[in-house]
N, C-alpha and C positions, 0 to 999 in steps of 0.2 A: 609488509605493515607501514611502511610510511607514507603512503599514498593513504590510505585510510585516516591513519592516525587523525585523533579527534580531544577534545578536552573531554567529550562524553565517554569514549571506549579508552582513555587515559593509556593507549600502544606505549607513549612515549615513554612510558616506565620502564618498559623491560628491551628497549632498542639498547641499551647498555651492554644484554647481555646474548646481542649477535654479533658475532666477531667482523667488523670491516671487512676481511679477505671474502667472506661468501657469499657477499652481494655487492651489485653494480651502485653509485651513487653518483649524487647529482640530481637535483629538484628537476630539471628537464627530462634528466635521461630517464627518474620515474616515472613524469608525469605522460611522457609520453607513449610509454609502456602502456598505459591505461587507458589514453582518451587517444593515441593516433599519434603521428608526426604531420608537421605542418609543410612539407617537402612534398611537391607533384613534380612525380618522376616517372620516365619508361618504365613499361613494367617489366623489359627484360633486364634495365638497369634496378629495381629500385629495390627487389629484394635485400639485396647487398648496401643500401648505399643509406635505405631507410635504418639503417638499427647502427648508435653509436658505439661501434663494438670497441673501440677503446677501454669502455669503460666495465664493456660484457667480460672480454680475454680472461683477463685475471684470477676473474670466480671462478668462471668455465673451468679453465684449467685445472685450480685446484677440485673442483667438483668431479672431475673427471679423473682425478688418480685416486679418488674416494671410491668411484663406481666400478674402475676395473678392479682396486684392491678388492671389492665385496662379489663381485661377481667371480673373479678369482677364487676366494674363499670360498664360494660356492660351488663352484668346477672344480676344489680339491677334496669337497664332499661327496659330490657324482663319481670323482676318482676312486675314492675310497669304497662305498658301498657296491660299485657295480659287479666286480667278480663274487660279492657273496650272494647277489640276488641274482645274477646272470645265470653263472655256473653251481654256486651252490643248494640255489630254491628254483631254479628255471621258472623266474614270471616270463609272463609274457608282453609286457610294455608293449599291450594294443596300438596304442598312436602313434609309437615306433611302426609298427606293421604295413600301414596303410602306404608311405609312401615308398616299403618297400614292396608290397604286393605293385603299386600301380607301377611303379618300374619294372617290373617282370622281374625278381628276385623271388619270386614264393612258386614259381610253376609247378611245383611239384601239388601243392593246394588250390592254386587258383590258375589254369593257365587259359590265357588267353582272355582275362578279363575286359579290356577294351570292348572286344569283338564278343561279349557276352552279353545275350540280350536281359536276361537277369538283372545285370549289375546297372542297364540303362532303365529298365523300369523303376528302379531305385529310382535314379536323377529324374526320370519323367515325374515319376510319381510327387517330388519333394517339390520340383517348378512349379506344377501346379496348383501347392499349399501356397508357393508363395506370391507369386503371379498375380492369384486372387489378391491375396493381402497387401500386393502394390495398389491392383485399382481398385480395392475400397479406399485405399490410403490416399487416390486424388477422387476418386466417386463413392463415396458411400454409398448410394444406391446397390453398389455391389455388392453380392451377400460374399464374405470371407469370416473363414473359421477365425480371422485373428492369431496373438499373441498367447493369450491365456484367457479361462473361463474362472473365475471367482464360484466359491463353493461356500462363502464364507452365510450367503442369504438363506445357505439349509440351515444354519447353525444361528437363530436370536433370540433364542430362549435358555433363561438360566436353567443348569450350571453347560449345558452345550456351548454356550459362547466363548466359553474358554480353547474351542477347538479352532478359532479363527485366530490368523488369518488359514485358508487353508484354496488353494488354486491349483490349479491344472493346468503347468506351464508347459506350451507344444514346442519341444525341443528336440528336433531332430537330429541333431548330432546327438544328444543323450540316447536318442532312442536306439539309435543305429551302433553307438559304441556299444550299447547294455547288452546286445545279444554276445558280444564276444567277451563279457565282463565272468569272472569267476560269480556260478550263482551262490554261491555261499554269500560272499560280499552284498549283492543287490540283492537277496533275503532278507540278511544282517541291516542294513539299511534301511527296509520297509519294516521291516517286525519294531526296529528301537525308533525310526520316527513316531510308527503310532502306538505300539505297545509303551514302549517310555517315556517318550518327550511328552506327544500329546496327550499319555496317560496321566504324567505327572500334572498338566495342564486342568486336565479335567479332574481329577482327583482334590488338586488344591482348590479348583472353584466347589465342589460338590464339600470340601470344608470351610468354605467359608475364608481361606486365605488371605488377606490383602497386603502382599507381598512384593513393593515394586521390582519390577524383573524376573521375577518367580515367570517359571521354572529354572531361569539363568543357561538357558542352551549357548550361549556364548561363552560366558565361562568355565564352562563344564567343559565344551571344546576344547578351549584353551589348555583348561587340563590336560586332555583326553590328548591333545596333540603332543603336550611335553612328556608324558608318559608313554606316548607310543614313540617320540622319539629316544629315551633311554633303553628300551623294549628291542630298538633296534641297532641303537651304539651296543647293549651288551650282543646280541646277536652277529654282532660284525667286531667283537675285541679283540679276537685273532687275527684278523686282519688289521687292525688299524697298530696291532701289538707289532706286526709285521712290517708295516709304512716305515712306523720309529728307528722298527732293528735296520731298517738299511740308513739309515744314519751313521751308522756303527759299521757299514761296510758286511752287514748280515743279509740273505736271504736275494732273490732276485728283482725286488722291487725297485727304483731308480731313486737317489735319496733326493732327487731333486720336488717330490709329489709331497714329503715333510717338509721340504724347504717352503717351499710355496705355500703349503697351507700353516705353518710357524709366520712368515714375511707378509702375506696376505692380512694375518688375524691382527698383528704389531699395528701394520698402516692404519686398517680401520678402528681398533681403539686408539690409536696417538690421534687418528685426526675428530675424537669423537672427546679425547681430552684436550686439543687445543679450540675444539669447539664451548668449552665451558664445562662439559657433564663430571659428575664424580666419578669415579671407577667402579665404586661397586654398582650405582645405579646402570652405568653401563654396559654391564658385565650379566645382571640381571635383563635388560635389554636386548643384547645379543645370544643370551639363552634361547630366549623367545621366539627372536625372531630367527634362528636356526631350526629349532625345535619344529616350528611351524613347515620352515621349509623341507627341510628331513621327513616329515609325518609325510609331506603331500607329495615330494616323491617318492615314496613308497606305495600311497596311493594310487598315482599314474603309472607306475611301474605294475601294481596287482588289475585295476581296472580299464586306465586309461579313460576316464572319467573327464570328459574333455571341457568343463568351464572351471574358471578359477575360481568360481563363491565357493568352493571345499576351504574357507576361509573365517574363520571367528571374526569379523572385520572391528581394527580396533583395539582388539584386545590386548595387544603386544603392550600398547600404552595406559588403557583402562587398569590391566592386572596388576600393575606395577602401583597406579593411582590407589587401588584398592588395598593393597597389600600394604603399603607404606603411607599412604597419606603425604597431602604436600607438602606440610611441614616440615616434616620429616626430611624430604627429595630438595628444600629449599631452604637448611639450614641458614640462620642470619641469617635471611634475604636474599642468599645467594639463588637466582633462579635461572643459574646455567642451564642445569640438568633438563629444568622443563621447558625450557628454552628453545634446549637441542634435539627436545625430543616431538615439541608442538612445530618449529622451523620445518624439522623432516617429516612429517608427517604421510607425506606420501608415503614411509615405508612402512609404516604398523596398518595405514588404509590400503594401500597398493599392495601388487601381487609381486611386490622385489625379490623377497625369498622363496619365491617361487619357480623363478627361473633353474634353479636345479631344479625339476625336473624336468626341462624341456634340456637343461644339459645332458641328463641320464640319457635322456632319448636321444639328444643326438648322438652321443657316445655308441648305443648300439646301434643306430644305425649303421654308423661309420665303421663297427666292429663286425657286422652281417656283408658289408660292403667291401671288405677287406683296404680299409685305411688306416693308416699306422695312427695309433694317439694321439701321438706329437704334432703330427697335422691338424686332426679334429679341432683340440686343442687349440691350437695356433689361428684357426679359422674362428675359432668362437673369441679369443680375444680379439682379432682386429676387428670382428663382424660387430664387437660390442662398442670399443674404439670409434669408428665410421658409423654406425649407430646414432650413440648419443652426440657427435659432432653434427650430422643431418638432423638429424631431428629436434636441436639447437636453433638451428639456421631456419628452420622450416616454421617452428613454435614462434621464435623472436621477431622473426621480420614481419610475419603476418600481424602479432600483436603492435606493433609500430607502423604498419601501414593501416590495418583499419579500429587499434584500439580494442584493449583485452577487455573494456566495458562492456562492450557488444558482442563476443564469440560467445558461444554457445551457448546462445539462447541468452546472453546478458542485455539489458537494456542499460543501464547508465552506475549499475553496480557490479557489473561481473557477469560471467557465465560459473558452472559447475566448477572448473577449479580453482577462478578466484572467489567464489563462494564456501566452497572447504575451506580454502585457506583461511579465509577471515574469520570462518567459525574455530579454527585451530587457533587462532590470536587472542577472540574471545576468551578462549579458555583463558587461555594464559592469563589475560589482562586479569579475569573473576578472581585466580587462583592465588594474584599477588591483592588482591584488595580483602579476599578470606580463605585463608586455607579449607579443601576440600578433606573431611576426617576419612580414615582408615575403614573401608567397610566390610563387614564380617562374614554377610550371605552370599556375597560373589567369590569373595575366599575360601569360603565353606563350598559353594558349586563346584570351585576348582578342585581342589582338594578331591570331590567325589568324580566328576569328570577323572580326575587321574587313578582314581581305585578302581574305576567303572573299566579304563583300559586295561591294569595289569593284570586284573582279574579276568577278563576275560580272557588275557594273552597265557597267561595259568590253564585256564579252563580246556582250553587246544589244544595247551600241551600236554595234560594229563589227557584228557579224551579227544582221540582223532575223531572222532565223529558229532563232535559239539559243535553244533551249527553255527553259532553267532562269531561274527571276526570280530577283531577291537578295529580294525579299518570302516566297518559299516558305524562302530558308533560313533566316530569324529564324522562321517558323511551325512549320518542321520542327523544331527545337532549344524551342521551347515547346508549348504546349498545341495548338499545330497539328495537331504530330505524334505526342507520346504522350496526348492526348485524343481528337482529332480526327478520325485516318487511318481510320478503318473508315467513319465514316459519310463521309469524304471520295470514298474510293474508292469506296463502293455508287454515292453521287450523281453520280461521274464514270461510269459503267458504265454507269446507266442513260441519263446523258446523250449520252455516245458514241454507244447504240442508236439512239436516238430520232434523231438529227440525220443518220445514218445510211439510217435507214429514211426519216421522213417532212420533214428538214430544217426549216427555221426555222419553215413550216407547222404541225407537230408537236409543235414545241419550244413554239411561244406556247399550240396549244390544251390541252398538259399544264400548264403554266406556273402555273394555280390550283389544280391540288394540293399540288404542293408550298408556295406560300403558304398554301394550309389547314393543310400540316402544321406553318408556324412557327407560324401565329397559333393553331391546336389545341393546338398543345401549353404555347403561354403561358398560355390560356384553363386547359388540365385541371391543369394543373400548379401555375400561378402563382395561379389565381383558385379553380379547386373546388378542388383539393388543399390550400390554405394555409388556406381556411376550414374544410374537416375538419379535418384538423393540430391547429389551433388548440381543437379539444375531444377530440382523439384520444388522447391523453395519451401510452404509450408506440409507438403506433403511427408518430408523426411520426419517432421514431427509427431507425426499422427502415425506412423510405424518407424520406434528406435528398436532397432535388431542388433541384442550384444552377443559376446561372445566368450 
């Protein structure tokens, strides 16, 4: 905020709530980060000498401690839930199956997948889709399917406008993995997306509701994630008791798991307290973050849904504001809690808590290939340390070389990341000028979403054939519905026909095709297109491929 501070935006008013140890200091240090350095150095030494590392080392070291602690907290949760889901419920972990299949650990199901023409047909098919999109990015005269097809023009008359936006997103990775997803969760996502979410929107339009935010998909989803986490914690209560009983020397579990969970939690809470956040605020915030992480880990373990958009964007922050209002969060003008939320907006906006799902999949893979748990854990801890250091070096050195103002499509005011941070600081400044009141409607929607998940969980417990799944509810209200509905529907139709015509034998014979679609998608778009786009200039802006 220091670079963009002005009398108009009044950023200076909240500077005192940002601890000095959390950020670098110095007018030139900050100016050159956004505008680029004045030095001219050879390319082989510039990445090291462009950056005034003396100003950066202390804050980066402190943030690294926080990152490792939070990552460790998530890792402990993944270890706690793993035996309950793997050995007790026998969840499939579809995304973990991909590397196992490709590495030859599933020969009984897929013998010789690399020599299977069905696999390569999937790779080629998705490759043609991407190649035509790439050609079209450079030459619009070449026809291509594109990344999506909006259906909103079909719904232009009231009340059908309530069904907007409705878009067919061409996501090969979702199409491929959906073939391996449990059909009841796929069906639940589709039914609840169209029957519940879009149904509520249409009903509101017919009744003439003019309520900002209605039908409150993200607040409902956030409530659903909290309820889903509670259901999962209740289901793992025996395992959790076993983990903490190890502190008294009981059972077979090592006491280090409970010690790691407690220690990492203490470090995370202590960091936020030092930042100036109130204890009760940060505890609510931590509960919301971890609830989403646990819920997402479960969805990945059950379905393997291959995007991070199963997330109610910004809701960990927004629901705190909706519940309490900013005046209660900043008593007597102490905006430390709100400053902590906004300075760390990458936590509630991004996918930090979702790392627990990838940790769970790594533990699953390690278990399948007979690698000891402590070795996998050590590798992941070292990976997050090394990854943080390398990524900081890459991003910070690039910023000083070129200037953050012109990166990621920026002109003079910064690109995507700079814009997101200035938006967060604008909110903080606006709350200091005038408080935001607690909002009743999103809070009610949160409770409704939580009640829906608990209801679905109870109904599935009472009636084994009950068709709707609680995971499908939160998927329907997030990216599983808005982004994935078309690919989920297409894959479900194909899977149903395959099982009807040829049963599991035909299903297994066609499985390599869908694996090929997923592998081919990440190869063509994540490797081939990434290399081409590095030299493609404006072409990349016409074809932004997200994962």
